C-alpha positions in Angstrom: 77.4 144.5 -108.7 75.9 141.2 -109.8 79.3 140.1 -110.9 80.8 141.0 -107.6 78.1 139.0 -105.7 78.5 136.1 -108.0 82.1 136.2 -107.5 81.7 136.4 -103.8 79.3 133.6 -103.9 81.8 131.5 -105.6 84.2 132.4 -103.0 81.7 131.6 -100.3 80.9 128.3 -101.9 84.5 127.6 -102.3 85.1 128.4 -98.6 82.2 126.2 -97.5 83.5 123.4 -99.6 86.9 123.8 -98.2 85.5 123.9 -94.7 83.4 120.7 -95.4 86.4 119.0 -97.0 88.9 119.9 -94.3 86.7 119.1 -91.4 86.9 115.3 -91.8 90.6 115.6 -92.3 91.0 117.6 -89.2 88.7 115.1 -87.3 90.8 112.2 -88.5 94.0 114.0 -87.4 92.6 114.7 -84.0 91.7 111.0 -83.4 95.2 110.0 -84.4 96.9 112.4 -82.0 94.8 111.2 -79.1 95.8 107.6 -79.7 99.4 108.6 -79.9 99.1 110.5 -76.6 97.5 107.6 -74.9 100.2 105.2 -76.1 102.9 107.7 -75.0 101.3 108.1 -71.6 101.1 104.3 -71.1 104.7 103.9 -72.2 105.9 106.7 -69.8 104.0 105.2 -66.9 105.4 101.7 -67.6 108.9 103.2 -67.9 108.5 105.0 -64.6 107.3 101.9 -62.9 110.2 99.9 -64.2 112.6 102.6 -63.0 111.0 102.7 -59.6 111.2 98.9 -59.3 114.9 98.9 -60.4 115.7 101.6 -57.9 113.8 99.8 -55.2 115.7 96.6 -55.9 119.0 98.5 -56.0 118.2 100.2 -52.7 117.1 97.0 -51.1 120.2 95.2 -52.3 122.5 98.0 -51.1 120.8 97.9 -47.7 121.2 94.1 -47.4 124.7 93.8 -48.9 126.4 97.1 -47.9 124.5 99.3 -45.5 123.4 96.7 -43.0 126.8 95.0 -42.7 128.4 98.3 -42.2 126.0 99.3 -39.5 126.5 95.9 -37.8 130.3 96.3 -37.9 130.0 99.9 -36.6 127.8 98.7 -33.7 130.2 95.9 -32.9 133.1 98.3 -32.6 130.9 100.7 -30.5 130.0 97.8 -28.2 133.7 97.0 -27.7 134.4 100.6 -26.7 131.3 100.8 -24.5 132.4 97.6 -22.7 135.8 99.1 -22.1 134.2 102.1 -20.5 131.9 100.0 -18.3 134.9 97.9 -17.1 137.0 101.0 -16.3 134.2 102.9 -14.6 132.8 100.7 -11.8 129.2 100.9 -10.6 130.0 103.6 -8.0 130.8 106.0 -10.8 128.0 105.0 -13.2 126.6 108.5 -13.1 130.0 110.2 -13.6 129.7 113.0 -16.1 133.0 112.2 -17.6 131.9 108.6 -18.2 128.7 109.8 -19.9 130.8 112.2 -22.1 132.9 109.3 -23.3 129.8 107.2 -24.1 128.3 110.1 -26.0 131.5 110.5 -28.0 131.3 106.8 -28.9 127.6 106.9 -29.8 128.1 110.0 -32.1 130.8 108.3 -34.2 129.5 107.5 -37.7 132.3 105.4 -39.1 134.3 102.4 -37.8 137.5 104.4 -38.1 136.1 107.2 -36.0 135.2 104.6 -33.3 138.6 103.0 -33.4 140.3 106.3 -33.0 138.7 106.8 -29.6 141.3 105.7 -27.0 139.1 104.9 -24.0 142.1 104.0 -21.8 143.8 107.3 -22.5 140.7 109.3 -21.7 139.8 107.3 -18.6 143.2 107.1 -16.9 143.4 110.8 -15.8 139.7 110.8 -14.8 139.9 107.7 -12.6 143.2 108.8 -11.1 141.9 112.3 -10.2 138.9 110.7 -8.6 141.1 108.4 -6.5 143.3 111.3 -5.5 140.3 113.2 -4.3 139.3 110.1 -2.2 142.8 110.0 -0.7 142.4 113.6 0.6 138.9 112.9 2.1 139.6 109.4 3.5 142.9 109.9 5.3 142.9 109.2 9.0 144.5 111.3 11.8 147.9 109.7 11.1 147.7 110.8 7.4 147.2 107.2 6.2 144.7 105.7 3.8 143.7 102.1 3.0 144.1 101.1 -0.6 141.9 98.2 -1.6 142.9 96.2 -4.7 140.8 93.1 -5.5 141.4 90.9 -2.4 144.3 92.9 -0.9 144.3 95.9 1.5 147.3 98.1 2.0 147.6 100.8 4.6 150.1 103.5 3.5 150.7 107.2 3.9 149.0 109.8 1.8 152.1 110.6 -0.1 152.9 107.0 -0.8 149.4 106.4 -1.9 149.7 109.2 -4.5 153.0 107.7 -5.7 151.4 104.3 -5.9 148.5 105.6 -8.1 151.0 107.0 -10.5 152.4 103.6 -11.2 149.1 102.1 -12.2 147.5 101.9 -15.7 143.8 102.4 -16.4 143.0 98.8 -15.7 144.8 98.8 -12.3 143.2 102.1 -11.4 139.7 100.8 -12.1 140.3 97.9 -9.7 141.5 100.2 -6.9 139.4 101.9 -4.2 140.3 104.2 -1.3 138.9 104.0 2.2 139.7 105.2 5.6 141.8 102.7 7.6 139.6 100.6 9.9 142.2 98.6 11.7 142.6 96.3 14.7 145.8 95.1 16.5 146.0 91.3 16.3 148.6 89.0 17.9 150.1 86.4 15.6 152.0 83.3 16.9 154.7 82.6 14.3 157.9 80.6 14.0 161.1 82.2 12.9 160.7 81.6 9.2 157.2 83.1 9.3 158.3 86.1 11.4 160.8 87.4 8.7 163.7 85.7 10.6 162.9 87.9 13.6 164.6 90.9 12.0 161.7 93.2 12.7 161.4 96.3 14.9 158.4 98.1 16.3 157.1 100.5 13.6 158.3 98.4 10.7 155.8 97.7 7.8 155.3 94.1 6.6 153.2 92.4 4.0 151.3 89.2 5.0 150.9 86.3 2.7 149.1 83.0 2.9 151.5 80.4 1.6 149.2 77.4 1.6 146.0 77.0 -0.4 145.0 73.4 -0.8 142.7 72.5 -3.8 141.1 69.1 -3.5 140.0 67.3 -6.7 137.9 64.8 -4.8 134.4 64.6 -6.3 133.0 63.4 -3.0 134.6 66.4 -1.2 133.3 68.8 -3.7 129.8 67.5 -3.6 129.8 67.4 0.2 130.8 71.1 0.4 128.2 72.1 -2.2 130.8 73.4 -4.7 129.5 71.3 -7.6 126.1 70.4 -9.0 124.8 67.4 -10.8 125.5 67.7 -14.5 123.3 65.6 -16.7 124.8 66.6 -20.0 127.7 64.2 -21.0 129.7 67.0 -22.7 129.6 69.1 -19.5 130.7 66.2 -17.4 133.7 65.6 -19.7 134.6 69.3 -19.6 134.3 69.4 -15.8 136.4 66.3 -15.4 139.1 67.7 -17.6 139.2 71.0 -15.7 139.5 69.2 -12.4 142.3 67.0 -13.7 144.3 70.0 -14.6 144.3 71.3 -11.0 147.3 69.8 -9.0 146.4 68.2 -5.7 147.5 70.2 -2.7 148.9 72.9 -4.9 150.4 75.9 -3.1 149.4 79.4 -4.2 150.8 82.5 -2.7 148.1 84.9 -1.7 148.7 88.4 -0.3 146.3 89.0 2.5 147.5 92.4 3.9 150.0 94.9 2.8 151.6 97.6 4.9 150.8 96.1 8.3 152.5 97.9 11.1 154.5 96.0 13.7 153.3 97.2 17.1 155.3 94.9 19.4 157.4 91.7 19.3 157.8 88.9 21.8 160.6 86.3 21.4 160.5 83.0 23.2 162.3 83.2 26.5 164.8 80.5 25.7 166.8 83.2 24.0 167.0 85.1 27.3 169.5 82.9 29.0 173.1 83.9 28.5 175.9 81.8 29.8 179.3 82.7 28.2 182.9 81.8 28.9 185.3 83.9 26.8 189.1 83.5 26.9 191.0 86.7 25.9 194.7 87.3 25.1 196.3 90.7 25.8 199.4 91.9 24.0 202.3 92.9 24.2 202.7 91.3 27.6 200.9 88.1 26.4 198.6 87.7 29.3 195.6 85.4 29.0 192.5 85.7 31.1 189.0 84.2 31.1 185.8 86.2 31.3 182.6 84.4 32.4 179.1 85.8 32.5 175.7 84.4 33.2 172.5 86.4 32.7 168.9 85.4 32.7 167.0 88.2 31.0 163.7 87.0 32.3 165.0 87.3 35.9 166.3 90.8 35.1 162.9 91.8 33.8 161.3 90.5 37.0 163.7 92.4 39.1 163.1 95.6 37.2 159.4 95.1 37.5 159.8 94.9 41.3 161.7 98.1 41.3 165.0 96.7 42.7 167.1 97.6 39.6 168.0 101.0 38.2 166.1 102.0 35.1 169.0 103.8 33.4 171.3 100.9 33.6 168.8 98.3 32.4 167.6 100.3 29.4 170.9 99.8 27.6 170.7 96.1 28.2 167.0 95.5 27.6 166.2 97.8 24.7 165.8 95.9 21.4 167.4 92.9 23.1 165.5 90.4 20.9 166.2 92.2 17.7 169.9 92.5 18.6 170.1 88.8 19.0 168.6 88.3 15.5 170.8 90.9 14.0 174.0 89.4 15.5 172.9 86.0 14.3 172.4 87.5 10.8 176.0 88.8 11.0 177.3 85.5 12.2 175.2 83.5 9.8 174.3 81.1 12.6 171.3 81.3 15.0 168.5 79.6 16.9 166.0 78.5 14.2 163.5 77.0 16.7 162.6 80.2 18.5 159.0 81.4 18.4 157.5 84.9 18.2 154.3 86.6 19.1 154.0 89.7 16.9 151.3 92.3 17.4 150.3 93.8 14.0 147.9 96.5 13.0 145.8 95.1 10.2 142.6 96.0 8.4 139.5 94.8 10.3 138.1 92.9 7.3 141.3 90.8 7.0 141.3 89.7 10.7 139.3 86.5 10.2 141.5 85.3 7.3 144.6 85.9 9.4 143.2 83.9 12.4 142.0 81.0 10.2 145.4 80.8 8.4 147.8 81.6 11.2 149.8 78.4 10.6 150.5 79.2 7.0 151.2 83.0 7.2 154.4 84.5 6.1 155.6 88.1 7.0 157.7 89.7 4.3 159.6 92.9 4.3 158.8 95.1 1.2 162.0 96.3 -0.4 160.6 99.8 -0.9 160.5 100.2 2.9 163.4 98.0 3.8 165.4 98.6 7.0 168.9 100.0 6.9 170.7 96.7 7.1 169.3 95.6 3.8 171.7 96.2 1.0 170.4 95.7 -2.6 
């Protein structure tokens, strides 16, 4: 028993010794591990910071060098398309749902190629055309006509011709066109033969009216007197203004269409054409007999006699009906005629064009549109 305890004591002492001997070693190992852990943590934190800084620099550089230019280019292409939409759809259709749909499609595009693939004109053409055709149905007058307004020109045409006209226009032309109900007046125009389409007009014909004279004066005094120019202090602006004025020819002539599709209501030809004094010598075969036929007629006196009721209506109708036009037509066939005769022509024109016609009566020109030309025109 004593041996056993002694042996155990040795074991205990030995364990205690080992415990005391190992404790410092363990303590030293623990200190060493903590230091390594701190160094590792510091290294990892520094590495993470460096990585974040690098990523931040890469992101910032990508934004400045790649993303921002791409976004600017994308927005520029979008602005081009948006401007096209705004030009095609005028202010009266700013709330049009179709217009908003096109704008939404442009805004939703995420790449330049997607924006460029949007054909604004192809989308807008049927939309604008359908809107105008609906206006034609609602704006026709009791004669089935509408007034088509294009920039500074007005045309009065039938409903069917208006639809045909719209089919000939592209998106840009359609955007500059509006439809309204004809608001017309009948105005007398005093014209010479050249202005009056050579007198080859009948009641009911349609004519276009042009202003053939538009004088542009380059006089600085005249411009300042009319208030068309302002004082320019900047020398470069003065030089530019002078150059632009020098490029305008003095008294230049510019054809300008004032009215299209004006209807001829009546025509008066100067009375000098109403006096007929003819002496015709005829030969008759086979007996070879010559005879002379003389005639003298004053149409004005015939008209007065008819107005007083002394002449028969049925006999005079053949003589008087379209007498003035017949003269012009026979002159056309003979290639010789009275070039000095004057005309007063009553025309149905849009009310808003009346003042321009009155102010420019001396420089007006009536033309016959070929699409509605009379029967004697051979093209």
